[in-house]
N, C-alpha and C positions, 0 to 999 in steps of 0.2 A: 504493500500500500504506500501511496505517497506520504512523505513526511512534511508536515507544516510546523515550523518552529516560530515561536513568538519570543522575542527578546524583551523582557520587561514584565514583572509580576505585579505591577500596580493597576490602577483603575483601567487604563487603556488596554493593557494586555489581557486582563481578566474579562473585560466586556467583549473583546474580540474573540477570545477563546470560547466564551459561552455561545457565540453565534456559529462557531465552527464544529463544536463537539457533536458526535453522533453521526457524522458523515462517513464516507468510505475512505478514511485516511487517518493517519496518526497525528495527534496534536501534542506538542511539547512546549511548555513555558519555561523559560530560563529566568529565574529571579535572582537579583543581586543580594537579597537578604533572606534568611530563613523564616521570615514572618512578613505579614502584610500590615501596613499602618495607614489608616484612613487619613488622607492629606487635609481634608477640611477641618479636622480637629487639631492641626499642628500648633496653631497659636495658643489655643486653650490648654493643650497638653503642656506646653512650656511653662505656663503660669500656674498650672494645676497638675503637677507631676504625679500626684497620688491617683489621678484619674486617667493616666496614660493607657492603662490596660484596657479601658473601655473602647479605645480606638485601635486596638491591635488584635490580630488573629494569628495564632500559631499555624494551624492547618485547617481551620474550619472554613476558610475561603477557598480551599482546593475544589476544583471542578471535577466531578466524576467523569472518568473517561479521558482525562487530560493528564499527561505525565508532567510532574513538576521537578525541575532540576535547580539546585542552588549553585550559583556560580556567577562570575563576572565575565561577560563577553568582551574580548580584547581585540578581535579582528574577524572580518568576514571576507570570503571570496565568492566565486560563482556558485558553489554548492556546499560549503561548509562554514561552520562557526568555530573559532578557537576560543577557549575559556582560559582564565588566568592560571589554571592548574595544568595547562597544555593539553587538556583533553579536547576532542573534536566532536562536534555534532553535525551530521549531514542533514541537508534540507533539500526539498524540491520547491518549496515556497517559504519565504521568510517574511515575517511581520515585525517591524521595529516599533516598539512601544516603550521607548527608553525613558520617557518622562523628563521633568524639569529638574534643574539643579538649584535647590533652595536650601542652603545649609541651615542646620538646627531644626527647621520646620519639617524636614523630611529626613529619614535616616540616611546615613552614608552608605555607599555601596560596600558590601562585604561586612557590614556591621552586625554583630551578634545581638541577640535580644538583651543579654546582660549589659553589654556596652551601651546600647541605646537607652535602656532604663536608667543607667548611671548618668549618662550625658544629660538627659532631661531633668533628672533630680538635681544635678549640680546647677543647671541654668535656673531652674525654678527657685532654688534656695537663694541664689545670688540676686535674683530679681527682687525677692521679698525683703532682703536685707539692704539693698542699695539705697544710697542717698541721691544718686544721679544715674539714670539709665539712658544710654545713647543708642538710638535706633537708626540704622542705615536704610534709606529708601523712603519713597513717598507714594508707593502703590497700595493696592488693596490689602496686601498682607501687612504692610507696615502700619496702616491706619487701624486695622483690626487689632494688631498686636499692641499698639499704643494704648488702646482702650483696655485690653486685658491686663497690661502692666498697671495702669491706673487703678483698676478694680482691686488688685491684690496689694498694691502699695500706694496708698493715698497721699503719702507725705513726700515721696521722691520727686525730684525734678526729672521730667521726661522730655527728652530732646530728640526730634526727628531731623535727619539731615538728608535732603533730597537733591538729586542732580537737576531736577526740573524747576520751573519758576513757581510751582505750587504743587501741593499733594494732589493725587488723582487728576493728572493733567487732562484726562479725557472728559471730565465733567463739564457740563454747560454752566452758565452763570448762576442759574437757580440752585443746582445741587452743590456747586462750588461754594456758594455763600453758606449753605447749610453746613458743609464740612468745616468751613472757617469758624463759624459760630460754635460748632461742637468742640473743636480743638481749643478754642479760647475758654469755653465754659469749664472744661476739665483740665485746664492749665497744661496743655501740651505745646511746648515751644517748637517752632518749625524754622529751620535754616534752609533756605533755597539756593539753587545754583551752586551747590557745593557737594563734597563727598568726603567720607572718612577714609584715610589712607591705610586701611586694613583690609586684608582679603577675607578673613574669617572672624569668628567670634573671639572676644577677649574678655575673660572673667576675672579681671583684677583692676585695681585702681591705677590709673595712669593718665598722663596728658596725651590726648589723642590729636594727632595732626590732621587738619583738613587740607584738601587740595588747594584751597585758596591761600594757605599759609597760616591760617588761624589755628589756635589750639583750644581744646575743651577738656577739662578734667572730669572724669566720670569713673564710676565703680565698675562698669562693664559696658561692652559694646556688642550688640546683636545685629548682624546684617539681616534685613527683612525684605530682601528683593531677590529676583531670579538671577542666577549666575549662568544664564544660558541653558541649553538643552543638552542632554547627555549622548548625543549622536556623533561626537567627534571621532570616535574610534573606528567608524564604519568606512571612512573615505568617501562617503556620499553626502556629507553635510556642508552647510555654509559656515561662515565664520562664527556664528552663534551656536553651532552644534545642531541646528535644525536640519532635518533630512530634506533635500531638494526633490520635490515630486512633480509629476505631471497631473493632468486632469483626472487621471484614474487613481490618484494617490499612490502611484507606482514610482519608485526611486528612479531618477533620471539616469543614474549610472549603472543600474542592474535591474533588468526587467523581471527578475524573480523576487524582488524585494518591494514591500509596501510599508507605509508608515501610518500610524494612528496616534494622534495626540502629540506628535513630536516633529511635524513637518513645517515647511515654510508657508503653508496655507492655513489660514484661520488661527485665532488664538485659542489657547487651551481652556476649555470649560466643559463640564460633563455633558450638556446637551450637544455641543459640537462633537465631542468624542463619540457619543452614541451614534451620531450620523456617520462619522468617519468609519467606525467599526463595522457598520452595516455595509458600507460601500466596499471596504477592504475584504470582508468575509466573502461577499459575493464575487469580487474580482479574483480572489485567490482560487475559488472553485472554478470560475470560468477559465482562468489561465491553465489550471491542471487538466481541464477538459478540452483545451485547445480552441476555445470559443472567444469571440470578440469581448473586450472588457467594456464596462459601463462607466460613463463619466460620473464623477462625484457631484452631487447637487447639495448645497448647503441648505438644510431644512430650517436653519435658524439664522437666516441672513440678517435679520433685524438686530441680532445680538452682536454688536460691535465692541462691547466691553462688558464687564461683569454686571449682571442684572440687579445685584443687591450689594449692599455694603454694610458691614458690621463695625461697630466701635466697641470692642470688648464683646462679652456675651451676656451681659446683664444690663447694659447701659442704653444702647441705641442702635437701631438699624433702619435702613430704608430699602424700598424696592422702586426701581424705575419702570413705570408701566410701558414705556416705549420699547424696552428691551425684551418684553414678554411676548409669547406667541398670542394669536388672536383672542381666544377665550380668556386666557390669563390676563391679557392687557385690558380687556373690557371689564373684568372683575376688579382689577387693581385701580382702574380709573374711576370706579364708581365713588359715590360720596362717602363710602366707609360704613362699617357696621354701626348702628343697625338701620341706617337710612335705606340701604339697598342690600338686604341680606342675601348671601350666597347660599341657597338652600342645600346645595350638595356639600357644603363645607362646614359652616359654623354650627349648625344644629348637632352634627356628629361630634364636633370638637367639644361642645358643652357636656356631652355624656362620655367623653374620653375615648371615642372610637376612632379618632384620627389625630395625627400630630398637628393638623391645622389649628391655629389659634383663632378664636372668634373675633379678635381685634387685629388680625394679621394685615388687614387692609387699612389700618389706621382708625382714627376716630371720625365721627360724622363730619362730612364736608371738609375733609383734610386729605393730605397726601398719604400714601401707604408708608408710614414711618412711625417710629416711636417704640414704646414699651411692648405693645402687642405684636408688632412686626418682629421685634427682637426675640420675643418669646417663641414665635413661630420658627425663627432661625435656630434658636437654641434647641428646640425639640428635634432638629435634624442633625445635631452635632455628632451623635454617635450612631447614626442610622444611614445606611448606604443607599436608601431610596431606589431610584430608577435604575441603578447600576446592576441590581440583582446579586451583588456580592454579599456573601454571608459570613458568619463566624466572628464578628467583632465581639470583644469581651472575652475571648478565649486565648489570651496571651500566654505563651509558654513560660513555665517557671525558669527554664534554662535551655537555651539553644545556642549552638556555636556554629561558626562557618565550617563547612566540610572542606 
């Protein structure tokens, strides 16, 4: 039988594998860690290390009928993948789902469970004790993390340093003003058009140099931004590590290779990844059958940036109606509960039958934002939702890299 190999045991890889299993071929996932960690919980886990296990699965996420191999892919050619232990896995079709490089918020490649648990515990303890917390970045992760830090350390000076002229540069005037007011209210200082001259986290008091030449003294520094995509080892990536693909999500340099969630098309978001995984699963089978491939169609074209933004997990969140698909947009644009009740949502929420919150769309005659929206976001913190991934909360007591 043909061998389909997926490099990456994260959300993109698992979603793709679920669409391929059960067909007339073998499916193998190569994961760089012996556990799965739900990335949406990354910021919360760093500030609440005792709850990290809720976001981790040892093997409960494994898909029946799919072989799981723990190892780090270091090179590929026309028909085989080489791992860091020099072992080789042959493939007839290869799917790259290598994910984003976001230090601290995601586990390192090759990291054991005990190492990850210790790392998160060390960062969480340092945050709670700090008098000054320096955060690198001004994107969605940095803003969420700034709120999480403020929730567990109300006295610390919290400073965000962003290369842009403002945090969340993609926001329009309305939401940009909301964010500015929120940061001011919770005393988060923002330094724009600058960057910290450190590549990784630093958990000790020191004077941190900025690219502008300024210095800031802080107890710790946490980079909260994407350091590119992990596709550099393939020889098929651009300067950011993103896999260069055509309209079929097929790698430009190797017709047997496809990419999900790590290409130079579309930004990474679960609704986008879901669509990409459907296209790639279909095209992998078509390629194996010698049939013409289907072009990828973005089913969430209106989603040009994250549809929601959290500031912490207890403080504040908003949804942008324009980023949601038709029915969701219509619901979010209404006047809010209870002026225009969503009968398929909030009555069930009131009796605890759904994670939806009755105030998820905001208050009457207001935007979808605030405590109710935050509660809805928080209810999804340790649930994998539309991905179909299972097993969270089954973190191993001890796992080491083979």
